[in-house]
N, CA, C and O of each residue as an XYZ file, in Angstrom:
516
protein
N      -7.231      0.578     16.084
C      -6.341     -0.024     17.063
C      -5.033     -0.476     16.445
O      -4.085     -0.754     17.180
N      -4.944     -0.561     15.157
C      -3.750     -1.047     14.492
C      -2.544     -0.226     14.892
O      -2.595      1.004     14.896
N      -1.456     -0.903     15.230
C      -0.216     -0.226     15.537
C       0.029     -0.053     17.031
O       1.159      0.236     17.424
N      -0.977     -0.218     17.871
C      -0.764     -0.123     19.300
C      -0.320     -1.481     19.802
O      -0.861     -2.499     19.369
N       0.664     -1.527     20.717
C       1.099     -2.816     21.253
C      -0.081     -3.610     21.779
O      -0.921     -3.087     22.512
N      -0.138     -4.870     21.402
C      -1.187     -5.748     21.856
C      -2.460     -5.691     21.038
O      -3.385     -6.463     21.288
N      -2.529     -4.796     20.068
C      -3.727     -4.670     19.242
C      -3.544     -5.460     17.960
O      -2.506     -5.347     17.308
N      -4.521     -6.248     17.592
C      -4.450     -7.021     16.356
C      -4.756     -6.115     15.174
O      -5.374     -5.062     15.328
N      -4.315     -6.540     13.985
C      -4.752     -5.836     12.786
C      -6.257     -5.983     12.746
O      -6.773     -7.089     12.586
N      -6.950     -4.899     12.887
C      -8.402     -4.936     12.910
C      -8.931     -5.189     11.503
O      -8.543     -4.488     10.568
N      -9.812     -6.180     11.333
C     -10.367     -6.425     10.004
C     -11.002     -5.179      9.393
O     -10.909     -4.972      8.183
N     -11.643     -4.349     10.207
C     -12.263     -3.130      9.676
C     -11.201     -2.174      9.128
O     -11.417     -1.529      8.102
N     -10.056     -2.082      9.808
C      -8.975     -1.213      9.332
C      -8.388     -1.736      8.032
O      -8.125     -0.966      7.108
N      -8.183     -3.043      7.963
C      -7.657     -3.652      6.743
C      -8.665     -3.483      5.610
O      -8.282     -3.187      4.478
N      -9.936     -3.668      5.903
C     -10.987     -3.470      4.904
C     -11.034     -2.033      4.416
O     -11.222     -1.785      3.225
N     -10.864     -1.081      5.336
C     -10.848      0.332      4.949
C      -9.659      0.632      4.049
O      -9.783      1.392      3.088
N      -8.502      0.038      4.353
C      -7.327      0.206      3.488
C      -7.635     -0.320      2.090
O      -7.341      0.347      1.098
N      -8.221     -1.501      2.005
C      -8.573     -2.063      0.706
C      -9.538     -1.178     -0.063
O      -9.388     -0.986     -1.270
N     -10.528     -0.639      0.639
C     -11.510      0.237     -0.015
C     -10.855      1.529     -0.504
O     -11.151      1.994     -1.605
N      -9.978      2.102      0.295
C      -9.302      3.342     -0.100
C      -8.396      3.104     -1.306
O      -8.337      3.931     -2.215
N      -7.695      1.980     -1.310
C      -6.849      1.645     -2.457
C      -7.677      1.447     -3.722
O      -7.325      1.959     -4.785
N      -8.780      0.700     -3.608
C      -9.631      0.461     -4.779
C     -10.205      1.767     -5.313
O     -10.275      1.966     -6.525
N     -10.619      2.658     -4.411
C     -11.173      3.945     -4.847
C     -10.121      4.770     -5.589
O     -10.427      5.399     -6.602
N      -8.896      4.769     -5.092
C      -7.827      5.516     -5.763
C      -7.531      4.906     -7.124
O      -7.421      5.625     -8.117
N      -7.404      3.596     -7.175
C      -7.124      2.920     -8.446
C      -8.256      3.166     -9.439
O      -7.999      3.459    -10.606
N      -9.495      3.051     -8.993
C     -10.639      3.294     -9.882
C     -10.637      4.727    -10.417
O     -11.044      4.975    -11.553
N     -10.178      5.659     -9.593
C     -10.141      7.058    -10.019
C      -9.083      7.303    -11.088
O      -9.315      8.071    -12.021
N      -7.927      6.660    -10.962
C      -6.821      6.975    -11.877
C      -6.680      5.984    -13.039
O      -5.997      6.282    -14.020
N      -7.307      4.829    -12.943
C      -7.154      3.813    -14.002
C      -7.530      4.330    -15.387
O      -6.835      3.996    -16.346
N      -8.594      5.128    -15.549
C      -8.954      5.579    -16.902
C      -8.111      6.744    -17.435
O      -8.354      7.215    -18.546
N      -7.145      7.204    -16.679
C      -6.362      8.352    -17.125
C      -5.599      8.051    -18.407
O      -5.128      6.935    -18.621
N      -5.489      9.058    -19.247
C      -4.710      8.952    -20.489
C      -3.219      9.086    -20.169
O      -2.837      9.522    -19.082
N      -2.403      8.709    -21.124
C      -0.954      8.849    -20.965
C      -0.581     10.305    -20.730
O       0.308     10.597    -19.930
N      -1.256     11.223    -21.421
C      -0.928     12.644    -21.241
C      -1.297     13.119    -19.836
O      -0.618     13.979    -19.275
N      -2.350     12.574    -19.274
C      -2.706     12.974    -17.911
C      -1.694     12.439    -16.910
O      -1.352     13.119    -15.943
N      -1.213     11.218    -17.140
C      -0.179     10.675    -16.266
C       1.092     11.510    -16.352
O       1.799     11.676    -15.358
N       1.379     12.029    -17.526
C       2.602     12.806    -17.727
C       2.491     14.214    -17.142
O       3.507     14.887    -16.962
N       1.277     14.666    -16.844
C       1.058     16.013    -16.317
C       1.649     16.123    -14.916
O       1.364     15.299    -14.048
N       2.468     17.139    -14.702
C       3.013     17.407    -13.371
C       3.742     16.213    -12.792
O       4.611     15.623    -13.435
N       3.377     15.866    -11.571
C       4.065     14.786    -10.858
C       3.194     13.541    -10.706
O       3.501     12.684     -9.878
N       2.126     13.418    -11.474
C       1.193     12.300    -11.295
C       1.884     10.942    -11.319
O       1.684     10.127    -10.418
N       2.685     10.697    -12.330
C       3.339      9.406    -12.462
C       4.303      9.160    -11.298
O       4.340      8.063    -10.742
N       5.071     10.171    -10.938
C       6.035     10.028     -9.837
C       5.323      9.776     -8.508
O       5.785      8.968     -7.702
N       4.223     10.450     -8.280
C       3.462     10.261     -7.039
C       2.925      8.833     -6.968
O       3.047      8.172     -5.937
N       2.338      8.365     -8.050
C       1.763      7.014     -8.055
C       2.846      5.955     -7.891
O       2.676      5.005     -7.127
N       3.957      6.114     -8.603
C       5.033      5.138     -8.473
C       5.641      5.204     -7.071
O       6.015      4.170     -6.517
N       5.743      6.394     -6.493
C       6.232      6.519     -5.120
C       5.342      5.778     -4.142
O       5.830      5.180     -3.183
N       4.035      5.815     -4.379
C       3.108      5.068     -3.537
C       3.333      3.572     -3.704
O       3.327      2.834     -2.719
N       3.529      3.119     -4.925
C       3.816      1.700     -5.167
C       5.043      1.281     -4.365
O       5.020      0.259     -3.679
N       6.114      2.068     -4.449
C       7.341      1.740     -3.711
C       7.096      1.706     -2.203
O       7.580      0.809     -1.513
N       6.349      2.681     -1.695
C       6.078      2.740     -0.254
C       5.256      1.540      0.205
O       5.504      0.997      1.281
N       4.283      1.123     -0.596
C       3.458     -0.031     -0.228
C       4.287     -1.311     -0.240
O       4.067     -2.199      0.583
N       5.230     -1.410     -1.158
C       6.132     -2.574     -1.172
C       6.975     -2.587      0.103
O       7.148     -3.638      0.720
N       7.495     -1.434      0.498
C       8.292     -1.370      1.734
C       7.451     -1.789      2.947
O       7.932     -2.525      3.809
N       6.211     -1.326      3.015
C       5.350     -1.711      4.134
C       5.063     -3.214      4.115
O       5.078     -3.864      5.160
N       4.807     -3.754      2.947
C       4.568     -5.200      2.845
C       5.806     -5.964      3.293
O       5.701     -6.973      3.990
N       6.963     -5.488      2.898
C       8.225     -6.132      3.260
C       8.434     -6.123      4.775
O       9.138     -6.989      5.295
N       7.842     -5.170      5.494
C       8.034     -5.093      6.942
C       7.288     -6.189      7.692
O       7.540     -6.405      8.877
N       6.380     -6.879      7.024
C       5.657     -7.984      7.649
C       6.529     -9.234      7.608
O       7.156     -9.504      6.583
N       6.586     -9.998      8.682
C       7.521    -11.128      8.739
C       7.215    -12.254      7.749
O       8.129    -12.973      7.347
N       5.967    -12.422      7.350
C       5.616    -13.521      6.441
C       5.906    -13.196      4.983
O       5.685    -14.036      4.110
N       6.391    -12.006      4.707
C       6.587    -11.596      3.321
C       7.677    -12.415      2.643
O       8.623    -12.874      3.283
N       7.526    -12.583      1.359
C       8.549    -13.270      0.568
C       9.273    -12.281     -0.343
O      10.010    -12.685     -1.242
N       9.064    -11.004     -0.111
C       9.729     -9.986     -0.918
C      11.166     -9.858     -0.429
O      11.396     -9.572      0.746
N      12.140    -10.067     -1.323
C      13.541     -9.919     -0.906
C      13.820     -8.502     -0.417
O      13.230     -7.548     -0.926
N      14.707     -8.351      0.559
C      14.965     -7.041      1.144
C      15.445     -5.986      0.149
O      15.202     -4.797      0.352
N      16.109     -6.395     -0.903
C      16.645     -5.423     -1.863
C      15.759     -5.262     -3.105
O      16.122     -4.539     -4.033
N      14.619     -5.921     -3.126
C      13.743     -5.865     -4.303
C      13.025     -4.525     -4.384
O      12.580     -3.977     -3.375
N      12.923     -4.014     -5.592
C      12.149     -2.800     -5.858
C      11.183     -3.119     -6.984
O      11.511     -3.888     -7.887
N      10.003     -2.536     -6.938
C       9.064     -2.780     -8.041
C       9.615     -2.159     -9.321
O      10.206     -1.079     -9.281
N       9.428     -2.827    -10.446
C       9.922     -2.248    -11.701
C       9.176     -0.962    -12.040
O       8.000     -0.807    -11.713
N       9.858     -0.071    -12.682
C       9.236      1.188    -13.114
C       8.582      0.909    -14.455
O       9.258      0.860    -15.482
N       7.277      0.728    -14.448
C       6.538      0.448    -15.671
C       6.141      1.760    -16.329
O       6.277      2.826    -15.730
N       5.660      1.682    -17.535
C       5.198      2.869    -18.230
C       3.978      3.466    -17.545
O       3.283      2.798    -16.779
N       3.733      4.737    -17.837
C       2.613      5.439    -17.225
C       1.287      4.712    -17.433
O       0.415      4.740    -16.566
N       1.141      4.066    -18.577
C      -0.115      3.382    -18.886
C      -0.403      2.226    -17.924
O      -1.545      1.775    -17.831
N       0.617      1.741    -17.209
C       0.453      0.562    -16.361
C       0.526      0.865    -14.867
O       0.349     -0.041    -14.054
N       0.781      2.111    -14.488
C       1.007      2.406    -13.075
C      -0.237      2.154    -12.227
O      -0.100      1.727    -11.081
N      -1.434      2.396    -12.735
C      -2.647      2.127    -11.951
C      -2.800      0.630    -11.692
O      -3.189      0.229    -10.595
N      -2.499     -0.191    -12.683
C      -2.578     -1.641    -12.491
C      -1.514     -2.111    -11.499
O      -1.769     -2.985    -10.670
N      -0.326     -1.527    -11.592
C       0.738     -1.881    -10.657
C       0.328     -1.506     -9.226
O       0.571     -2.264     -8.287
N      -0.280     -0.359     -9.073
C      -0.770      0.065     -7.765
C      -1.845     -0.900     -7.253
O      -1.863     -1.241     -6.070
N      -2.727     -1.331     -8.133
C      -3.783     -2.265     -7.738
C      -3.192     -3.587     -7.250
O      -3.626     -4.120     -6.229
N      -2.212     -4.114     -7.969
C      -1.621     -5.405     -7.612
C      -0.825     -5.315     -6.311
O      -0.971     -6.162     -5.430
N       0.010     -4.293     -6.195
C       0.819     -4.128     -4.987
C      -0.077     -3.855     -3.775
O       0.143     -4.403     -2.695
N      -1.084     -3.007     -3.964
C      -2.017     -2.716     -2.874
C      -2.777     -3.950     -2.426
O      -2.938     -4.181     -1.227
N      -3.246     -4.746     -3.377
C      -3.962     -5.979     -3.030
C      -3.051     -6.940     -2.274
O      -3.496     -7.632     -1.358
N      -1.784     -6.981     -2.655
C      -0.829     -7.828     -1.942
C      -0.654     -7.406     -0.494
O      -0.590     -8.250      0.399
N      -0.576     -6.100     -0.260
C      -0.447     -5.601      1.113
C      -1.704     -5.906      1.916
O      -1.614     -6.359      3.057
N      -2.860     -5.667      1.340
C      -4.117     -5.940      2.045
C      -4.202     -7.427      2.387
O      -4.588     -7.789      3.498
N      -3.847     -8.280      1.445
C      -3.890     -9.722      1.702
C      -2.912    -10.116      2.799
O      -3.245    -10.918      3.671
N      -1.700     -9.554      2.759
C      -0.709     -9.875      3.785
C      -1.197     -9.452      5.167
O      -0.991    -10.173      6.144
N      -1.836     -8.303      5.255
C      -2.384     -7.855      6.542
C      -3.563     -8.725      6.961
O      -3.728     -9.013      8.147
N      -4.373     -9.142      6.011
C      -5.516    -10.009      6.310
C      -5.071    -11.379      6.782
O      -5.752    -12.024      7.579
N      -3.923    -11.820      6.286
C      -3.417    -13.148      6.629
C      -2.707    -13.194      7.975
O      -2.331    -14.273      8.432
N      -2.516    -12.048      8.618
C      -1.868    -12.040      9.931
C      -2.648    -12.968     10.854
O      -3.879    -12.987     10.841
N      -1.940    -13.708     11.627
C      -2.583    -14.688     12.506
C      -3.608    -14.041     13.409
O      -3.332    -12.999     14.004
N      -4.802    -14.640     13.527
C      -5.800    -14.092     14.443
C      -5.224    -14.028     15.856
O      -4.618    -14.983     16.342
N      -5.426    -12.898     16.492
C      -4.929    -12.740     17.847
C      -3.479    -12.301     17.911
O      -2.986    -11.943     18.981
N      -2.788    -12.325     16.776
C      -1.414    -11.870     16.763
C      -1.429    -10.352     16.843
O      -2.166     -9.692     16.110
N      -0.627     -9.808     17.717
C      -0.657     -8.360     17.873
C       0.017     -7.693     16.692
O       0.840     -8.301     16.007
N      -0.335     -6.448     16.460
C       0.301     -5.674     15.391
C       1.790     -5.585     15.646
O       2.585     -5.640     14.707
N       2.180     -5.449     16.906
C       3.598     -5.370     17.233
C       4.287     -6.691     16.902
O       5.420     -6.690     16.422
N       3.618     -7.820     17.152
C       4.202     -9.127     16.859
C       4.205     -9.431     15.367
O       5.062    -10.175     14.892
N       3.257     -8.864     14.622
C       3.146     -9.192     13.203
C       4.007     -8.295     12.329
O       4.039     -8.478     11.112
N       4.700     -7.341     12.910
C       5.594     -6.480     12.151
C       7.021     -6.731     12.601
O       7.269     -7.102     13.748
N       7.944     -6.528     11.695
C       9.351     -6.674     12.018
C       9.729     -5.629     13.069
O       9.064     -4.600     13.179
N      10.792     -5.882     13.842
C      11.205     -4.907     14.852
C      11.411     -3.524     14.230
O      12.092     -3.382     13.215
N      10.825     -2.531     14.843
C      10.962     -1.169     14.357
C      10.105     -0.844     13.154
O      10.210      0.251     12.602
N       9.253     -1.779     12.731
C       8.419     -1.554     11.554
C       7.347     -0.520     11.865
O       6.919     -0.388     13.011
N       6.920      0.205     10.852
C       5.880      1.212     11.077
C       4.518      0.566     11.280
O       4.350     -0.637     11.076
N       3.567      1.363     11.677
C       2.173      0.947     11.743
C       1.757      0.673     10.299
O       1.458      1.606      9.554
N       1.737     -0.577      9.906
C       1.565     -0.941      8.507
C       0.228     -0.471      7.940
O       0.202      0.230      6.928
N      -0.862     -0.839      8.565
C      -2.177     -0.499      8.016
C      -2.419      1.004      8.091
O      -2.812      1.619      7.099
N      -2.192      1.592      9.245
C      -2.389      3.033      9.394
C      -1.461      3.827      8.491
O      -1.864      4.822      7.889
N      -0.214      3.378      8.403
C       0.743      4.061      7.526
C       0.326      3.984      6.068
O       0.428      4.967      5.335
N      -0.142      2.819      5.650
C      -0.586      2.658      4.261
C      -1.794      3.543      3.980
O      -1.885      4.161      2.920
N      -2.713      3.602      4.924
C      -3.904      4.443      4.712
C      -3.513      5.911      4.587
O      -4.055      6.625      3.743
N      -2.587      6.365      5.410
C      -2.126      7.765      5.311
C      -1.466      8.021      3.960
O      -1.705      9.058      3.340
N      -0.641      7.087      3.502
C       0.039      7.242      2.213
C      -0.960      7.282      1.060
O      -0.808      8.089      0.143
N      -1.969      6.432      1.094
C      -2.976      6.392      0.026
C      -3.753      7.703     -0.009
O      -3.985      8.267     -1.078
N      -4.151      8.180      1.158
C      -4.898      9.451      1.199
C      -4.050     10.617      0.689
O      -4.541     11.468     -0.053
N      -2.777     10.654      1.090
C      -1.898     11.743      0.639
C      -1.684     11.668     -0.870
O      -1.723     12.694     -1.549
N      -1.462     10.483     -1.399
C      -1.296     10.342     -2.847
C      -2.567     10.777     -3.564
O      -2.502     11.432     -4.604
N      -3.717     10.416     -3.015
C      -4.983     10.824     -3.608
C      -5.132     12.324     -3.690
O      -5.688     12.843     -4.658
N      -4.637     13.034     -2.673
C      -4.688     14.502     -2.698
C      -3.734     15.076     -3.740
O      -4.025     16.106     -4.348
N      -2.605     14.423     -3.945
C      -1.589     14.941     -4.869
C      -1.897     14.627     -6.328
O      -1.498     15.377     -7.218
N      -2.596     13.538     -6.580
C      -2.888     13.154     -7.960
C      -4.020     14.018     -8.508
O      -5.093     14.114     -7.913
N      -3.755     14.651     -9.665
C      -4.763     15.551    -10.213
C      -4.953     15.350    -11.711
O      -5.771     16.033    -12.327
């Protein structure tokens, strides 16, 4: 139901986002530096970090400045950065006021935060090899 006018961020949807993020992080965390350097792995993961920050920023309670970008850390740290940024988004969605609609909890014109994040995580998971 997330993203439809009048629909609250469903706890099950937020929980599914958290589970998908944890599964992706668990899959890539043990990667070696050479594996991160292979193809576009590092760029894909960092792109996901940036996208999750943008989605978090679209929530009105966020304290992320509008011009802030996550720092580009070394390949060895990108999985941890993804874990921290992802956990922040999940927490921000979990903290949405009970009964507050998804439309009310997002800035005007903001995307479907939970659904959008889940799509991004799944796509990144397909691209990371």
